[in-house]
GUTI-28887 format. One record per residue (C-alpha): residue number from 1; z, x, y. Coordinates in Angstrom, 3 decimals, padded with zeros to 6 digits, always signed. Layout:
N
(NUM, (Z, X, Y)),
...
This chain:
304
(1, (+000.011, +000.020, +000.000)),
(2, (-000.748, +001.319, +003.493)),
(3, (+002.160, +002.590, +005.612)),
(4, (+001.605, +001.700, +009.234)),
(5, (+003.309, +001.832, +012.567)),
(6, (+002.000, -000.460, +015.278)),
(7, (+002.773, -001.596, +018.813)),
(8, (+001.397, -004.359, +021.014)),
(9, (+001.567, -004.954, +024.717)),
(10, (+000.404, -007.902, +026.881)),
(11, (+000.425, -008.227, +030.703)),
(12, (-000.972, -010.834, +033.091)),
(13, (-002.744, -008.143, +035.074)),
(14, (-002.564, -007.340, +038.801)),
(15, (-004.226, -010.556, +040.016)),
(16, (-003.420, -013.459, +037.677)),
(17, (+000.039, -015.007, +037.517)),
(18, (-000.344, -016.546, +034.084)),
(19, (-000.946, -014.712, +030.820)),
(20, (-003.338, -016.565, +028.438)),
(21, (-003.596, -013.642, +025.993)),
(22, (-001.586, -013.111, +022.867)),
(23, (-001.305, -010.805, +019.815)),
(24, (-000.162, -010.931, +016.212)),
(25, (+001.736, -007.947, +014.834)),
(26, (+002.265, -007.802, +011.077)),
(27, (+004.416, -010.942, +010.728)),
(28, (+005.194, -012.006, +014.288)),
(29, (+003.187, -013.524, +017.088)),
(30, (+003.489, -012.975, +020.821)),
(31, (+001.669, -015.403, +023.077)),
(32, (+001.810, -014.224, +026.698)),
(33, (+002.690, -017.313, +028.748)),
(34, (+004.717, -015.116, +031.137)),
(35, (+004.402, -013.256, +034.366)),
(36, (+005.628, -009.929, +033.003)),
(37, (+005.053, -007.394, +030.231)),
(38, (+005.437, -008.549, +026.667)),
(39, (+005.866, -005.906, +023.958)),
(40, (+006.546, -005.595, +020.252)),
(41, (+006.537, -002.815, +017.669)),
(42, (+006.785, -002.622, +013.916)),
(43, (+006.815, -000.190, +010.934)),
(44, (+005.034, -001.884, +008.001)),
(45, (+004.250, -001.096, +004.337)),
(46, (+003.186, -004.344, +002.714)),
(47, (+000.146, -004.461, +000.433)),
(48, (-001.801, -006.746, +002.824)),
(49, (-001.193, -006.569, +006.610)),
(50, (-002.586, -008.537, +009.553)),
(51, (-002.975, -007.581, +013.221)),
(52, (-004.861, -009.557, +015.878)),
(53, (-005.455, -009.935, +019.590)),
(54, (-006.549, -013.227, +021.191)),
(55, (-007.868, -014.136, +024.644)),
(56, (-007.539, -017.748, +025.907)),
(57, (-010.206, -019.534, +027.929)),
(58, (-009.851, -022.616, +030.031)),
(59, (-007.031, -021.934, +032.409)),
(60, (-003.335, -022.662, +032.497)),
(61, (-002.185, -025.047, +029.787)),
(62, (-005.474, -024.769, +027.898)),
(63, (-006.300, -021.105, +027.182)),
(64, (-002.716, -020.134, +026.418)),
(65, (-002.256, -023.187, +024.190)),
(66, (-005.436, -022.311, +022.308)),
(67, (-004.187, -018.778, +021.689)),
(68, (-000.818, -020.018, +020.505)),
(69, (-002.448, -022.469, +018.065)),
(70, (-004.793, -019.767, +016.654)),
(71, (-002.009, -017.195, +016.107)),
(72, (+000.358, -019.791, +014.581)),
(73, (-002.438, -020.722, +012.188)),
(74, (-002.946, -017.058, +011.290)),
(75, (+000.733, -016.745, +010.474)),
(76, (+000.693, -019.895, +008.241)),
(77, (-002.451, -018.854, +006.390)),
(78, (-001.139, -015.284, +005.993)),
(79, (+001.983, -016.617, +004.249)),
(80, (-000.078, -018.844, +002.018)),
(81, (-002.404, -016.048, +000.894)),
(82, (+000.325, -013.445, +000.485)),
(83, (+001.526, -015.290, -002.620)),
(84, (-001.844, -014.880, -004.388)),
(85, (-002.249, -012.307, -007.159)),
(86, (-005.555, -011.101, -005.773)),
(87, (-006.507, -010.953, -002.092)),
(88, (-010.086, -011.842, -001.167)),
(89, (-010.688, -011.270, +002.530)),
(90, (-013.972, -013.230, +002.929)),
(91, (-012.308, -016.224, +001.289)),
(92, (-009.236, -015.763, +003.517)),
(93, (-011.476, -015.478, +006.638)),
(94, (-013.318, -018.737, +005.861)),
(95, (-010.074, -020.593, +005.279)),
(96, (-008.523, -019.194, +008.468)),
(97, (-011.559, -019.997, +010.636)),
(98, (-011.675, -023.608, +009.385)),
(99, (-007.952, -024.212, +010.013)),
(100, (-007.744, -022.260, +013.287)),
(101, (-010.853, -023.866, +014.704)),
(102, (-009.484, -027.312, +014.021)),
(103, (-006.015, -026.370, +015.321)),
(104, (-007.473, -025.182, +018.600)),
(105, (-009.631, -028.314, +018.969)),
(106, (-006.522, -030.409, +018.350)),
(107, (-004.583, -028.795, +021.217)),
(108, (-007.527, -028.942, +023.591)),
(109, (-007.426, -032.739, +023.448)),
(110, (-009.304, -034.096, +026.469)),
(111, (-010.810, -030.639, +027.054)),
(112, (-013.003, -030.870, +023.965)),
(113, (-016.581, -030.030, +024.833)),
(114, (-015.570, -027.947, +027.778)),
(115, (-015.776, -024.174, +027.860)),
(116, (-012.262, -023.716, +026.543)),
(117, (-010.744, -022.062, +023.480)),
(118, (-009.832, -018.542, +022.293)),
(119, (-011.605, -015.321, +021.393)),
(120, (-009.982, -013.391, +018.634)),
(121, (-010.296, -010.129, +016.716)),
(122, (-008.344, -009.796, +013.449)),
(123, (-007.678, -006.552, +011.584)),
(124, (-006.572, -006.734, +007.914)),
(125, (-005.407, -003.613, +006.029)),
(126, (-005.123, -003.361, +002.289)),
(127, (-004.579, -000.408, -000.097)),
(128, (-007.709, +001.585, +000.840)),
(129, (-009.739, -000.872, +002.989)),
(130, (-009.864, -002.213, +006.490)),
(131, (-011.400, -005.595, +007.259)),
(132, (-012.231, -006.997, +010.683)),
(133, (-013.032, -010.561, +011.745)),
(134, (-014.284, -011.055, +015.289)),
(135, (-015.225, -014.066, +017.431)),
(136, (-015.857, -013.580, +021.131)),
(137, (-015.437, -010.312, +023.081)),
(138, (-012.114, -008.839, +021.972)),
(139, (-012.743, -005.337, +020.798)),
(140, (-011.568, -003.149, +017.913)),
(141, (-011.928, +000.656, +017.929)),
(142, (-011.123, +003.251, +015.314)),
(143, (-010.281, +006.865, +016.105)),
(144, (-010.824, +009.104, +013.071)),
(145, (-010.346, +012.801, +013.888)),
(146, (-012.001, +013.150, +017.296)),
(147, (-014.600, +010.417, +016.752)),
(148, (-014.160, +007.007, +018.419)),
(149, (-016.087, +004.094, +016.886)),
(150, (-016.384, +000.591, +018.151)),
(151, (-016.122, -001.540, +015.017)),
(152, (-017.288, -004.989, +016.216)),
(153, (-020.128, -006.535, +018.175)),
(154, (-019.432, -008.990, +020.991)),
(155, (-020.493, -012.665, +020.853)),
(156, (-021.857, -013.005, +024.383)),
(157, (-024.777, -015.121, +025.535)),
(158, (-027.527, -012.753, +026.801)),
(159, (-028.073, -012.921, +030.550)),
(160, (-025.056, -015.142, +031.255)),
(161, (-023.247, -014.378, +034.488)),
(162, (-020.331, -014.535, +034.443)),
(163, (-020.385, -013.678, +030.763)),
(164, (-020.106, -016.631, +028.480)),
(165, (-019.184, -016.336, +024.793)),
(166, (-021.632, -017.574, +022.155)),
(167, (-018.854, -017.986, +019.610)),
(168, (-015.116, -018.660, +019.881)),
(169, (-012.299, -020.751, +018.363)),
(170, (-012.329, -024.285, +019.707)),
(171, (-016.097, -024.524, +019.792)),
(172, (-017.553, -027.847, +018.677)),
(173, (-019.396, -027.449, +015.308)),
(174, (-022.723, -028.552, +016.747)),
(175, (-022.442, -025.733, +019.404)),
(176, (-021.737, -022.931, +016.958)),
(177, (-024.502, -020.379, +016.342)),
(178, (-026.279, -020.486, +013.031)),
(179, (-025.759, -016.750, +012.215)),
(180, (-022.636, -015.921, +010.215)),
(181, (-019.347, -014.922, +011.812)),
(182, (-018.820, -011.199, +012.258)),
(183, (-017.023, -009.825, +009.175)),
(184, (-016.747, -006.094, +008.831)),
(185, (-015.510, -003.840, +005.969)),
(186, (-014.500, -000.188, +006.348)),
(187, (-012.727, +002.399, +004.230)),
(188, (-009.150, +003.288, +005.233)),
(189, (-007.926, +006.832, +005.614)),
(190, (-004.643, +008.492, +006.457)),
(191, (-004.223, +009.075, +010.256)),
(192, (-006.784, +006.407, +011.230)),
(193, (-005.881, +005.000, +014.614)),
(194, (-007.037, +001.452, +015.459)),
(195, (-007.028, +000.009, +018.948)),
(196, (-007.556, -003.720, +019.490)),
(197, (-007.879, -005.078, +023.006)),
(198, (-008.949, -008.081, +025.086)),
(199, (-011.724, -007.729, +027.653)),
(200, (-009.099, -007.415, +030.366)),
(201, (-008.523, -003.933, +028.996)),
(202, (-011.996, -002.920, +027.869)),
(203, (-013.547, -003.975, +031.250)),
(204, (-011.463, -001.450, +033.198)),
(205, (-010.918, +001.456, +030.782)),
(206, (-014.264, +003.086, +029.819)),
(207, (-014.707, +004.514, +026.344)),
(208, (-014.927, +008.141, +027.471)),
(209, (-011.532, +007.778, +029.086)),
(210, (-010.225, +005.892, +026.063)),
(211, (-011.077, +008.639, +023.568)),
(212, (-009.321, +011.228, +025.740)),
(213, (-006.183, +009.131, +025.830)),
(214, (-006.189, +008.370, +022.102)),
(215, (-007.093, +011.866, +020.951)),
(216, (-004.605, +013.696, +023.155)),
(217, (-001.655, +014.917, +021.089)),
(218, (+001.600, +013.087, +021.771)),
(219, (+004.118, +010.633, +020.403)),
(220, (+002.673, +007.396, +019.165)),
(221, (+005.367, +005.399, +020.953)),
(222, (+004.135, +006.645, +024.335)),
(223, (+000.443, +005.825, +023.851)),
(224, (+000.457, +001.995, +024.185)),
(225, (+002.287, +002.079, +027.514)),
(226, (+000.058, +004.882, +028.790)),
(227, (-003.043, +002.781, +027.950)),
(228, (-001.565, -000.229, +029.676)),
(229, (-000.819, +001.817, +032.773)),
(230, (-004.440, +002.988, +032.819)),
(231, (-005.663, -000.610, +032.729)),
(232, (-003.349, -001.756, +035.475)),
(233, (-004.249, +001.233, +037.615)),
(234, (-007.927, +000.374, +037.128)),
(235, (-007.550, -003.079, +038.730)),
(236, (-006.988, -005.376, +035.738)),
(237, (-008.398, -008.595, +037.262)),
(238, (-007.879, -010.341, +033.938)),
(239, (-004.989, -010.479, +031.498)),
(240, (-004.531, -007.227, +029.549)),
(241, (-003.581, -007.116, +025.875)),
(242, (-003.780, -004.173, +023.499)),
(243, (-002.552, -003.401, +020.015)),
(244, (-002.395, +000.118, +018.576)),
(245, (-002.183, +000.621, +014.802)),
(246, (-001.552, +004.039, +013.227)),
(247, (-002.073, +004.556, +009.454)),
(248, (+000.613, +006.913, +008.164)),
(249, (-000.361, +006.769, +004.486)),
(250, (-002.791, +004.871, +002.308)),
(251, (-001.196, +005.529, -001.163)),
(252, (-000.890, +002.506, -003.325)),
(253, (+002.432, +001.487, -004.859)),
(254, (+001.334, +002.756, -008.279)),
(255, (+000.426, +006.159, -006.870)),
(256, (+003.727, +006.520, -005.112)),
(257, (+005.791, +005.543, -008.156)),
(258, (+007.012, +008.594, -010.162)),
(259, (+005.541, +008.994, -013.625)),
(260, (+008.158, +008.776, -016.381)),
(261, (+007.270, +009.780, -019.963)),
(262, (+008.993, +008.326, -022.929)),
(263, (+011.553, +010.899, -024.094)),
(264, (+010.793, +012.549, -027.441)),
(265, (+013.282, +011.411, -030.056)),
(266, (+014.521, +014.390, -032.115)),
(267, (+015.936, +014.004, -035.591)),
(268, (+019.585, +014.836, -036.018)),
(269, (+019.620, +018.101, -037.982)),
(270, (+023.417, +018.464, -038.093)),
(271, (+025.036, +019.051, -041.531)),
(272, (+025.954, +015.838, -043.314)),
(273, (+028.637, +016.350, -046.044)),
(274, (+027.871, +015.155, -049.587)),
(275, (+030.601, +012.781, -050.667)),
(276, (+029.712, +012.250, -054.424)),
(277, (+031.848, +014.575, -056.619)),
(278, (+029.282, +014.546, -059.460)),
(279, (+026.481, +015.735, -057.228)),
(280, (+028.739, +018.295, -055.629)),
(281, (+029.698, +019.711, -059.054)),
(282, (+026.096, +019.912, -060.186)),
(283, (+025.107, +021.723, -057.011)),
(284, (+027.979, +024.242, -057.407)),
(285, (+027.023, +024.902, -061.038)),
(286, (+023.350, +025.425, -060.070)),
(287, (+024.426, +027.811, -057.297)),
(288, (+026.399, +029.966, -059.750)),
(289, (+023.449, +030.113, -062.200)),
(290, (+021.045, +031.172, -059.398)),
(291, (+023.498, +033.644, -058.036)),
(292, (+023.989, +035.222, -061.497)),
(293, (+020.264, +035.355, -062.095)),
(294, (+019.642, +037.151, -058.791)),
(295, (+022.502, +039.511, -059.284)),
(296, (+021.282, +040.428, -062.795)),
(297, (+017.747, +040.946, -061.661)),
(298, (+018.956, +043.354, -058.893)),
(299, (+021.132, +045.242, -061.322)),
(300, (+018.294, +045.811, -063.783)),
(301, (+015.991, +046.866, -060.991)),
(302, (+018.381, +049.569, -059.889)),
(303, (+018.916, +050.968, -063.451)),
(304, (+015.227, +051.075, -064.326)),
């Protein structure tokens, strides 16, 4: 099972008063809905782990409610699937999307059909694999060594200004694109560093600055706040949410368990006394005969 440490931060930004972002960290959700910094950290080692960032659309009372509904659904579906003997991420993703999409539509109420809902990017870690599900324009990066890779594509309508999403949670079924939802599968290695962020972060922190910040040696606990400070210093017109996930180890439970061999059972070779007097007498008599024979043979050998 992967051993991971992770930290999440969410801030309304320097302009907006309300935070409509949220994030899910292993087994707990944080939906902004505040005017200050929200933070959470965890050290995790379960076989299947979930991390997500979500960005609400629609304004106060709509976007934040959509994010809360999506993340609460993720938590419920996570618990349901954690009891299964075998984890199948594509099946999990389809089940989550159906339930989360309906949950967001339910909370939108009279806002159905309007441009309202939630963008989400979900990272799932298993023994040696990383899976990503993405709707909207939240990003997921992986730093491996000194190489930074953007793992997901954005669902943005071409030429739209301001940018409008082509896919998001809360979208009416008849408005959804025909192409499949973005599902991505990657191998997982020790020391992989994942960064998930809403567009409030990625719009103000360019990738060449991001790789310098992530690749610079330093304590993991200091990096999330340093990244948040960069976003706020850059203007942060939108809400800013980021989640940093560091893979400490990818060994499975079986590989970590010590190998014990069945001990070799030796026969007891200690002397066991013969209790029968008849057998003891016969053995003594035979010993005298043999002893006499050997002694006689040695005596004749010396004389001749």
